[in-house]
GUNUKOL-812015 format. One record per residue (C-alpha): residue number from 1; x, y negated, z. Coordinates in steps of 0.001 Angstrom, whole numbers. Example, Ala and Ser with C-alpha at 12.3 -4.5 7.8 and 13.67 -1.06 7.14 Angstrom:
2
R   i       x       y       z
R   1   12300    4500    7800
R   2   13670    1060    7140
This chain:
81
R   i       x       y       z
R   1  -25223  -38621    8171
R   2  -22093  -36432    6992
R   3  -22579  -32660    8290
R   4  -19180  -31257    9273
R   5  -18641  -27398   10602
R   6  -19346  -26063   14034
R   7  -16655  -27264   16514
R   8  -16242  -23773   17952
R   9  -17158  -20236   16978
R  10  -17716  -17111   18965
R  11  -15399  -14374   18338
R  12  -15599  -10445   19645
R  13  -11676   -9187   20330
R  14  -11065   -6098   21763
R  15   -9578   -6612   24988
R  16   -7551   -4262   26945
R  17   -7867   -4478   30911
R  18   -7091   -1749   33611
R  19   -5941     133   31036
R  20   -9555     366   29369
R  21  -10411   -1427   25728
R  22  -13617   -3023   25499
R  23  -15022   -5713   23285
R  24  -14852   -9537   24843
R  25  -16354  -12457   23976
R  26  -14651  -15674   23253
R  27  -15253  -18990   22263
R  28  -12641  -21037   20068
R  29  -12219  -23933   18784
R  30  -12533  -24725   14906
R  31  -10157  -27238   13586
R  32  -10061  -29347   10296
R  33   -7439  -31517    8762
R  34   -8277  -34874    9589
R  35   -6371  -37771    7602
R  36   -6441  -41348    9158
R  37   -6272  -43765    6406
R  38   -5795  -47678    7109
R  39   -6229  -50201    4204
R  40   -6170  -47436    1558
R  41   -2841  -46051    2779
R  42   -2732  -42902    5099
R  43   -1333  -43300    8417
R  44   -1584  -39693    9817
R  45   -2865  -36067    9030
R  46   -3477  -33815   12081
R  47   -5793  -30802   12967
R  48   -8667  -31928   15125
R  49  -11963  -30274   16048
R  50  -14658  -31921   13675
R  51  -16950  -33158   16853
R  52  -16804  -36915   17799
R  53  -14597  -37965   14864
R  54  -15368  -41611   15155
R  55  -14226  -41555   18890
R  56  -10923  -39774   17842
R  57  -10364  -42569   15115
R  58  -10652  -45383   17296
R  59   -8929  -43906   20183
R  60   -6062  -42941   18049
R  61   -6044  -46590   16455
R  62   -5863  -48208   19812
R  63   -3036  -45614   21169
R  64   -1138  -46302   18318
R  65   -1237  -50047   18747
R  66   -3027  -50290   15196
R  67   -5619  -52119   16879
R  68   -6116  -54166   19995
R  69   -9842  -53824   20462
R  70  -12506  -51600   18781
R  71  -14245  -54916   17592
R  72  -10584  -55133   15220
R  73  -12456  -52402   13282
R  74  -14048  -53900   10042
R  75  -15406  -50153    8816
R  76  -14917  -46582    9816
R  77  -15892  -44024    7023
R  78  -16148  -40451    7473
R  79  -15972  -38439    4228
R  80  -16115  -34446    4343
R  81  -14169  -32604    1611
């Protein structure tokens, strides 16, 4: 199994509310560059969270009419760089 970075990180920004400054807590999404390649050619590169990349690739392929059914996929490889 390939290990990708976490899908989110916790940050502690300074928040101003009611004319007061205080330390806040926020969960923000982490994103990585994702390249979708079909038959050796890159089709698209976009930013996405590293969670559920297999589902993301299948959904993208379906919505772009690259495949008509998930069974059309011969192989799906996730490669961490």
